[in-house]
C-alpha positions as CSV (number, residue, x, y, z in Angstrom):
1,X,-30.0,-124.8,32.1
2,X,-31.6,-122.3,34.4
3,X,-28.7,-121.1,36.1
4,X,-26.8,-120.4,32.8
5,X,-30.5,-118.6,31.8
6,X,-30.3,-116.7,35.1
7,X,-26.3,-115.7,34.5
8,X,-27.1,-114.3,30.9
9,X,-30.1,-112.2,32.2
10,X,-27.7,-110.9,35.0
11,X,-25.0,-110.1,32.2
12,X,-27.6,-108.4,30.1
13,X,-28.8,-106.2,33.2
14,X,-25.1,-105.3,34.2
15,X,-24.4,-104.3,30.7
16,X,-27.4,-102.2,30.2
17,X,-26.7,-100.6,33.7
18,X,-22.8,-100.0,32.6
19,X,-24.0,-98.6,29.4
20,X,-26.6,-96.3,30.8
21,X,-24.1,-94.7,33.2
22,X,-21.8,-93.5,30.2
23,X,-22.0,-90.1,29.0
24,X,-23.8,-89.7,25.7
25,X,-20.6,-88.1,24.3
26,X,-18.7,-91.0,25.0
27,X,-21.0,-93.4,23.3
28,X,-21.1,-91.3,20.5
29,X,-17.5,-91.0,20.5
30,X,-17.1,-94.9,20.5
31,X,-19.9,-95.4,18.0
32,X,-18.0,-93.2,15.6
33,X,-14.8,-95.4,16.0
34,X,-16.5,-98.4,15.3
35,X,-18.0,-97.3,12.3
36,X,-14.6,-96.0,11.0
37,X,-13.4,-99.4,11.7
38,X,-16.4,-101.2,9.8
39,X,-15.7,-98.9,6.7
40,X,-12.4,-99.7,6.6
41,X,-12.9,-103.7,7.1
42,X,-12.1,-105.4,3.8
43,X,-14.8,-107.8,4.2
44,X,-17.3,-104.9,4.4
45,X,-16.0,-102.7,1.8
46,X,-15.9,-106.0,-0.6
47,X,-19.6,-106.6,0.3
48,X,-22.3,-105.6,-2.2
49,X,-25.7,-107.0,0.1
50,X,-25.2,-106.3,3.8
51,X,-27.7,-107.3,6.5
52,X,-27.5,-104.7,9.1
53,X,-29.9,-103.9,12.0
54,X,-31.7,-101.1,13.8
55,X,-30.2,-100.8,17.2
56,X,-31.8,-101.0,20.7
57,X,-30.3,-98.9,23.6
58,X,-28.0,-101.4,24.5
59,X,-26.5,-102.2,21.1
60,X,-24.2,-100.0,19.1
61,X,-25.7,-97.4,17.2
62,X,-26.6,-98.0,13.6
63,X,-28.2,-94.8,12.0
64,X,-25.1,-93.4,10.7
65,X,-23.7,-96.8,9.4
66,X,-27.1,-97.1,7.7
67,X,-27.0,-93.6,6.2
68,X,-23.4,-94.1,5.0
69,X,-24.2,-97.7,3.5
70,X,-26.8,-95.7,1.1
71,X,-24.3,-93.0,0.3
72,X,-21.7,-96.0,-0.7
73,X,-24.4,-97.7,-2.9
74,X,-24.6,-100.5,-0.6
75,X,-27.5,-102.7,-0.8
76,X,-29.1,-102.6,2.9
77,X,-31.2,-105.6,4.2
78,X,-32.9,-105.1,7.6
79,X,-34.7,-107.9,9.5
80,X,-38.6,-108.0,10.1
81,X,-39.6,-109.8,13.2
82,X,-42.6,-112.1,13.7
83,X,-42.7,-112.1,17.6
84,X,-45.6,-114.9,17.5
85,X,-43.3,-117.2,16.0
86,X,-39.7,-115.8,16.9
87,X,-38.8,-115.7,13.1
88,X,-37.5,-112.9,10.9
89,X,-37.9,-111.8,7.4
90,X,-35.2,-110.1,5.2
91,X,-36.1,-107.1,3.4
92,X,-34.2,-104.7,1.2
93,X,-34.6,-101.2,2.4
94,X,-34.0,-98.3,-0.1
95,X,-35.0,-95.3,2.1
96,X,-34.9,-95.0,5.9
97,X,-37.5,-92.3,5.7
98,X,-40.1,-93.8,4.1
99,X,-39.7,-97.9,4.2
100,X,-39.7,-98.2,7.9
101,X,-42.5,-98.4,10.3
102,X,-42.7,-99.4,14.2
103,X,-42.8,-103.0,14.5
104,X,-44.5,-105.1,17.3
105,X,-41.4,-105.3,19.2
106,X,-41.3,-101.5,19.6
107,X,-38.4,-100.7,17.1
108,X,-38.6,-99.6,13.7
109,X,-38.6,-102.3,11.1
110,X,-39.1,-102.5,7.2
111,X,-42.5,-102.1,6.2
112,X,-43.3,-105.4,4.3
113,X,-45.6,-103.2,1.9
114,X,-42.9,-101.0,0.7
115,X,-39.8,-103.5,0.8
116,X,-39.0,-106.7,-1.2
117,X,-38.0,-109.8,0.7
118,X,-34.6,-110.9,0.0
119,X,-33.4,-114.8,0.1
120,X,-31.0,-115.4,2.9
121,X,-28.2,-116.7,0.5
122,X,-27.9,-113.3,-1.2
123,X,-26.3,-111.8,2.1
124,X,-22.5,-111.3,1.6
125,X,-21.9,-109.9,5.3
126,X,-24.2,-110.2,8.4
127,X,-23.6,-107.6,10.9
128,X,-25.0,-109.3,13.9
129,X,-26.4,-107.2,17.1
130,X,-25.9,-108.2,20.6
131,X,-25.7,-107.3,24.3
132,X,-22.7,-108.7,25.2
133,X,-19.9,-110.7,23.5
134,X,-16.6,-112.7,24.4
135,X,-13.5,-112.9,22.7
136,X,-14.2,-116.3,21.1
137,X,-17.4,-115.0,19.5
138,X,-19.7,-115.9,22.0
139,X,-22.9,-113.8,22.0
140,X,-25.6,-113.0,24.2
141,X,-28.4,-111.5,22.6
142,X,-32.0,-110.0,23.5
143,X,-33.0,-113.5,24.6
144,X,-35.3,-114.2,22.0
145,X,-33.1,-116.3,19.8
146,X,-33.9,-114.7,16.8
147,X,-30.2,-114.4,15.5
148,X,-29.2,-117.9,17.0
149,X,-31.9,-119.2,14.4
150,X,-30.6,-116.8,11.5
151,X,-26.9,-117.5,11.9
152,X,-27.1,-121.4,10.9
153,X,-28.9,-120.4,7.7
154,X,-26.5,-117.9,6.6
155,X,-24.0,-119.3,4.1
156,X,-20.9,-120.5,5.1
157,X,-19.0,-118.1,3.4
158,X,-21.0,-115.2,4.7
159,X,-19.2,-113.3,7.4
160,X,-21.0,-113.0,10.8
161,X,-19.8,-109.7,12.3
162,X,-20.5,-108.0,15.6
163,X,-20.5,-104.4,16.5
164,X,-19.5,-104.0,19.9
165,X,-18.6,-101.4,22.4
166,X,-15.4,-102.7,24.4
167,X,-17.3,-102.5,27.6
168,X,-19.7,-105.2,26.1
169,X,-16.7,-107.4,25.4
170,X,-16.0,-110.1,28.6
171,X,-13.3,-112.4,28.6
172,X,-15.9,-115.4,28.5
173,X,-19.8,-115.5,28.7
174,X,-21.9,-118.6,29.3
175,X,-22.9,-120.1,26.2
176,X,-25.7,-123.0,25.7
177,X,-26.0,-125.7,22.8
178,X,-28.3,-123.5,20.8
179,X,-26.2,-120.2,21.1
180,X,-24.4,-119.2,18.0
181,X,-21.0,-117.7,17.5
182,X,-20.2,-114.8,15.4
183,X,-16.9,-114.8,13.5
184,X,-15.5,-111.2,14.2
185,X,-16.0,-108.4,16.6
186,X,-15.3,-104.9,15.9
187,X,-15.1,-102.3,18.7
188,X,-13.8,-98.9,19.1
189,X,-10.4,-100.3,20.2
190,X,-9.7,-103.6,18.2
191,X,-11.0,-106.4,15.8
192,X,-11.2,-109.6,17.4
193,X,-11.1,-112.7,14.9
194,X,-12.8,-115.8,16.6
195,X,-10.2,-117.9,18.0
């Protein structure tokens, strides 16, 4: 168990260093290609209620994706985090400028005073963040387990889709029994369906 935990920490660090070494223009170009693939993806096009995320530096940039969702009249759901209980609450966000505030994890999150909670069963598609993925849908996240707890709560019909730079995708990553898989990974070069 400790060996897997350590290996995941090493993979996270290597991925952060690798992405940190790439020119900003390259990251922007890759993120733009991923966005185009996402907006061409049938499951996303057909969805009305989309769970998205606000990215950390090691995750695919989502600011442009979020803005485009509003332009295309999608219902945008973002998570609010409770670090004390390692839990999240899902909120409908209507305006990125007015509905977000700095959360306890140091990232923007929905302001509970301005946003309504949304039951998980309303989610049509869930865009799941991560640091590293493998071609079988394995995922290494931040290490706090928020999404490993969320994924099993989603409806079986809700597609679990990850956005990843190609450099974040490895042939195989170590997975533990509590780790959850995504169904589909969209990179700047391909769409991977879980085998």
